[in-house]
C-alpha positions as CSV (number, residue, x, y, z in Angstrom):
1,X,-9.6,-23.5,-3.1
2,X,-6.4,-21.5,-3.8
3,X,-3.6,-24.0,-4.2
4,X,-0.8,-21.4,-4.4
5,X,1.2,-20.7,-1.3
6,X,0.7,-17.3,0.3
7,X,3.7,-14.9,0.1
8,X,3.1,-11.5,1.6
9,X,4.9,-8.4,0.6
10,X,4.9,-5.7,3.3
11,X,5.5,-2.1,2.1
12,X,6.0,0.5,4.8
13,X,8.4,2.8,6.5
14,X,11.9,2.6,7.9
15,X,12.2,0.3,10.9
16,X,9.1,-1.7,10.2
17,X,11.0,-4.9,10.0
18,X,12.6,-4.5,13.4
19,X,9.2,-3.7,14.9
20,X,7.7,-6.8,13.3
21,X,10.4,-9.0,14.6
22,X,12.0,-9.5,11.2
23,X,15.4,-8.2,12.2
24,X,17.2,-10.9,10.3
25,X,16.6,-12.2,6.8
26,X,18.0,-12.4,3.3
27,X,18.5,-9.1,1.6
28,X,17.5,-9.3,-2.1
29,X,18.0,-6.5,-4.6
30,X,16.3,-7.7,-7.8
31,X,16.9,-6.0,-11.1
32,X,13.7,-5.1,-13.0
33,X,12.8,-3.6,-16.4
34,X,12.0,-0.4,-14.4
35,X,15.2,-0.2,-12.5
36,X,16.0,-1.0,-8.9
37,X,13.3,-1.0,-6.1
38,X,13.4,1.6,-3.3
39,X,15.4,-0.6,-1.0
40,X,16.8,-4.1,-0.7
41,X,13.9,-6.5,-0.1
42,X,14.2,-8.5,3.1
43,X,13.0,-12.1,2.8
44,X,12.1,-13.7,6.1
45,X,9.6,-16.2,7.5
46,X,7.1,-15.1,10.1
47,X,5.2,-17.9,11.9
48,X,5.3,-20.1,8.7
49,X,4.4,-17.3,6.2
50,X,7.0,-16.1,3.7
51,X,7.4,-12.3,4.1
52,X,9.1,-9.9,1.7
53,X,9.7,-6.5,3.4
54,X,10.3,-3.3,1.3
55,X,11.0,0.2,2.5
56,X,8.9,2.4,0.3
57,X,10.9,5.6,0.8
58,X,14.3,3.9,0.7
59,X,17.0,3.5,3.3
60,X,16.9,6.6,5.5
61,X,13.6,7.8,4.0
62,X,15.4,9.6,1.2
63,X,12.8,9.3,-1.6
64,X,9.9,11.7,-1.6
65,X,6.5,10.3,-2.6
66,X,6.9,11.3,-6.3
67,X,10.3,9.8,-6.5
68,X,9.4,6.3,-5.2
69,X,10.0,3.8,-8.0
70,X,6.6,2.3,-7.8
71,X,6.9,0.2,-11.0
72,X,10.2,-1.3,-9.9
73,X,8.8,-2.0,-6.4
74,X,5.8,-3.9,-7.5
75,X,7.6,-5.7,-10.4
76,X,10.3,-6.9,-8.0
77,X,7.7,-8.3,-5.6
78,X,5.9,-10.0,-8.4
79,X,9.2,-11.7,-9.6
80,X,9.8,-12.9,-6.1
81,X,6.4,-14.7,-6.1
82,X,4.5,-12.3,-3.8
83,X,0.8,-13.0,-3.9
84,X,-0.5,-10.4,-1.5
85,X,0.8,-6.9,-0.5
86,X,0.0,-5.5,2.9
87,X,0.9,-1.8,2.8
88,X,0.7,1.0,5.4
89,X,1.2,4.7,5.3
90,X,0.9,7.9,7.4
91,X,-2.0,10.2,6.5
92,X,-3.8,13.3,7.5
93,X,-7.4,12.9,8.7
94,X,-10.2,14.7,6.9
95,X,-12.9,13.7,9.3
96,X,-13.4,14.4,13.0
97,X,-14.1,10.8,13.9
98,X,-10.8,9.5,12.4
99,X,-8.5,10.6,15.3
100,X,-4.7,10.7,15.1
101,X,-3.4,7.3,16.4
102,X,-6.4,5.4,15.0
103,X,-6.1,2.8,12.1
104,X,-8.2,2.7,9.0
105,X,-8.6,-0.3,6.8
106,X,-9.2,1.5,3.5
107,X,-11.8,0.5,0.9
108,X,-11.7,3.4,-1.6
109,X,-9.3,5.8,-3.2
110,X,-9.3,9.0,-5.3
111,X,-6.2,9.6,-7.3
112,X,-4.9,13.1,-7.6
113,X,-1.4,12.3,-8.7
114,X,-0.2,13.5,-12.1
115,X,3.6,13.1,-12.5
116,X,4.0,9.4,-11.8
117,X,4.2,6.4,-14.2
118,X,0.9,4.7,-13.4
119,X,0.9,1.6,-15.6
120,X,3.3,-1.2,-16.7
121,X,1.7,-1.4,-20.1
122,X,2.7,1.5,-22.4
123,X,2.9,-0.7,-25.5
124,X,-0.5,-2.4,-25.2
125,X,-4.0,-1.5,-24.3
126,X,-4.5,-3.1,-20.9
127,X,-7.5,-2.2,-18.8
128,X,-7.9,-3.8,-15.4
129,X,-11.1,-3.5,-13.3
130,X,-10.4,-1.2,-10.4
131,X,-13.8,-0.4,-8.9
132,X,-12.7,-1.9,-5.6
133,X,-9.0,-0.9,-5.4
134,X,-8.4,-2.8,-2.1
135,X,-8.7,-6.5,-2.1
136,X,-11.9,-7.6,-0.3
137,X,-10.4,-10.9,0.8
138,X,-7.5,-9.1,2.5
139,X,-9.8,-6.5,4.0
140,X,-11.8,-9.4,5.6
141,X,-8.6,-10.9,6.8
142,X,-7.6,-7.7,8.5
143,X,-11.0,-7.1,9.9
144,X,-11.1,-10.6,11.4
145,X,-7.6,-9.9,13.0
146,X,-8.9,-6.8,14.8
147,X,-10.9,-9.0,17.1
148,X,-7.6,-10.0,18.7
149,X,-6.4,-6.5,19.4
150,X,-6.4,-4.6,22.7
151,X,-9.6,-2.6,23.2
152,X,-7.7,0.6,23.4
153,X,-6.8,0.3,19.6
154,X,-9.4,1.9,17.4
155,X,-9.7,0.5,13.9
156,X,-12.1,1.9,11.4
157,X,-13.5,-0.6,8.9
158,X,-13.6,1.6,5.9
159,X,-12.2,4.9,4.5
160,X,-11.6,6.8,1.3
161,X,-8.0,7.8,0.8
162,X,-7.2,10.8,-1.4
163,X,-3.8,10.5,-2.9
164,X,-2.2,13.8,-3.7
165,X,1.0,14.4,-5.6
166,X,2.9,16.4,-2.9
167,X,5.5,16.8,-1.6
168,X,3.9,20.0,-0.2
169,X,0.8,19.5,1.9
170,X,-2.6,20.8,0.9
171,X,-3.8,24.4,1.0
172,X,-6.8,24.9,3.4
173,X,-9.1,25.3,0.3
174,X,-7.9,22.0,-1.1
175,X,-8.3,20.3,2.3
176,X,-11.9,21.5,2.5
177,X,-12.5,20.4,-1.1
178,X,-11.2,16.9,-0.3
179,X,-13.7,16.8,2.6
180,X,-16.5,17.9,0.2
181,X,-15.5,15.1,-2.1
182,X,-16.1,12.5,0.6
183,X,-12.5,12.0,1.4
184,X,-11.6,10.5,4.8
185,X,-7.8,10.6,4.6
186,X,-5.2,12.4,2.7
187,X,-1.8,10.9,1.7
188,X,0.8,10.7,-1.0
189,X,1.8,7.1,-1.5
190,X,-1.2,4.8,-2.2
191,X,-1.2,5.6,-5.9
192,X,0.0,4.3,-8.3
193,X,1.1,1.6,-5.9
194,X,-2.4,0.0,-5.6
195,X,-3.1,0.2,-9.3
196,X,0.2,-1.3,-10.3
197,X,-0.4,-4.2,-7.8
198,X,-3.7,-4.8,-9.6
199,X,-2.0,-4.8,-13.0
200,X,0.5,-7.3,-11.6
201,X,-2.3,-9.5,-10.3
202,X,-1.2,-9.1,-6.7
203,X,-3.9,-8.7,-4.0
204,X,-3.3,-5.4,-2.2
205,X,-4.6,-3.8,1.1
206,X,-3.5,-0.7,3.0
207,X,-3.7,0.3,6.6
208,X,-3.8,4.1,6.9
209,X,-2.4,5.7,10.0
210,X,-3.8,9.2,10.7
211,X,-1.2,11.5,12.4
212,X,-3.0,14.8,12.4
213,X,-6.2,16.5,11.1
214,X,-4.7,18.1,8.0
215,X,-5.2,21.9,7.8
216,X,-9.1,22.0,7.4
217,X,-9.5,21.8,11.2
218,X,-8.6,24.6,13.5
219,X,-6.0,23.7,16.1
220,X,-7.1,23.0,19.7
221,X,-4.0,24.9,20.7
222,X,-3.7,28.0,18.4
223,X,-0.7,29.3,20.3
224,X,1.2,26.0,19.9
225,X,4.6,26.5,18.2
226,X,5.5,24.7,15.0
227,X,8.1,22.7,16.9
228,X,5.6,21.5,19.4
229,X,3.1,20.7,16.7
230,X,5.7,18.6,14.9
231,X,6.5,16.8,18.2
232,X,2.8,16.1,18.6
233,X,2.5,14.7,15.1
234,X,5.6,12.5,15.6
235,X,4.0,11.2,18.8
236,X,0.8,10.4,17.0
237,X,2.8,8.6,14.3
238,X,4.5,6.5,16.9
239,X,1.2,5.6,18.5
240,X,-0.3,4.7,15.1
241,X,2.7,2.7,14.1
242,X,2.6,0.7,17.3
243,X,-1.1,0.0,16.7
244,X,-0.4,-0.9,13.0
245,X,2.3,-3.4,14.1
246,X,-0.1,-5.0,16.5
247,X,-2.7,-5.4,13.7
248,X,-0.2,-6.8,11.3
249,X,1.1,-9.3,13.8
250,X,-2.4,-10.4,14.6
251,X,-3.2,-10.9,11.0
252,X,0.0,-12.7,10.1
253,X,-0.6,-15.3,12.8
254,X,-3.3,-16.8,10.6
255,X,-3.2,-16.5,6.8
256,X,-5.6,-19.4,6.2
257,X,-8.3,-17.1,4.8
258,X,-5.8,-15.8,2.2
259,X,-4.8,-19.4,1.3
260,X,-8.4,-20.6,1.0
261,X,-9.9,-17.7,-0.9
262,X,-8.5,-16.5,-4.2
263,X,-8.5,-12.7,-4.6
264,X,-10.2,-11.2,-7.6
265,X,-6.9,-9.4,-8.2
266,X,-5.2,-12.7,-9.0
267,X,-7.0,-12.9,-12.4
268,X,-7.2,-9.2,-13.1
269,X,-5.6,-9.5,-16.6
270,X,-7.8,-12.4,-17.7
271,X,-10.1,-10.0,-19.5
272,X,-7.8,-7.0,-19.3
273,X,-5.6,-7.3,-22.3
274,X,-7.6,-5.6,-25.1
275,X,-4.8,-5.5,-27.7
276,X,-4.6,-8.2,-30.3
277,X,-1.8,-10.3,-28.8
278,X,-0.4,-11.1,-32.2
279,X,0.4,-7.4,-32.6
280,X,2.2,-6.9,-29.3
281,X,5.9,-6.9,-30.0
282,X,7.7,-10.1,-28.9
283,X,10.3,-8.1,-27.0
284,X,7.5,-6.4,-25.0
285,X,5.9,-9.7,-24.2
286,X,9.3,-11.0,-22.9
287,X,10.2,-7.8,-21.1
288,X,7.0,-8.1,-19.0
289,X,6.8,-11.9,-18.9
290,X,6.6,-12.0,-15.1
291,X,3.4,-9.9,-15.2
292,X,1.4,-11.3,-18.2
293,X,3.5,-14.2,-19.6
294,X,0.8,-16.8,-18.7
295,X,-1.7,-15.1,-21.1
296,X,0.6,-15.7,-24.1
297,X,1.0,-19.4,-23.9
């Protein structure tokens, strides 16, 4: 039995708090060794569960995916005591059956980013297990919640997310290559967010929201203007966001599974610190105390 209280960090887009019914709450802007998080973190209570809401791209969506301060975001949530992160993000679909407006509870990821700081531990050899990047306990929690959704909401139970650097979208050749790799969705934000959460021993799950079919698929309306295409994509995003909110609300109504079942992520560092701890500088131990302090006592 997990005796620690569940505290859920929600990472998503602008306006997510209002749509979840978290219009009011305490705004917190913690300072971290990695700078300020993307936005103030809103601390609220939703049906008995403590929620910490963070806007990934900042107020007004001013941070492109490569500029998001992923380290600061995850560190700040860890310092606030967050035990589980529920993230969401818009994606392009790489498979015909994953239609715009659907939801996908991800189970795998391929990382194609190359400019982003992807670890907290630059002064020690720390190797976390990452074979299953999305917490299986949280995935089961979300899958259970889908039973309470309207029948018109389509939720796919697994999917492989390819995280590209961006901010430009894929070439057609890249899009076809991603499909050949077995990718189901293409996005720009899941990494290093998921890996840093694992390094911080926070359980992490992501709901992907397909908004279009990426560029591998020929348009059903080849004469459609770019303006009309953008309008269609925005409409798909609005549909997917509404469906995502419905799933989040259904899941947050009952977090007993998360309380009763420890996540493997919660002990990710138990065998992950390979450096001789006596040789890790004291100032580095103290700087990252919120992440690994318990392993030095």
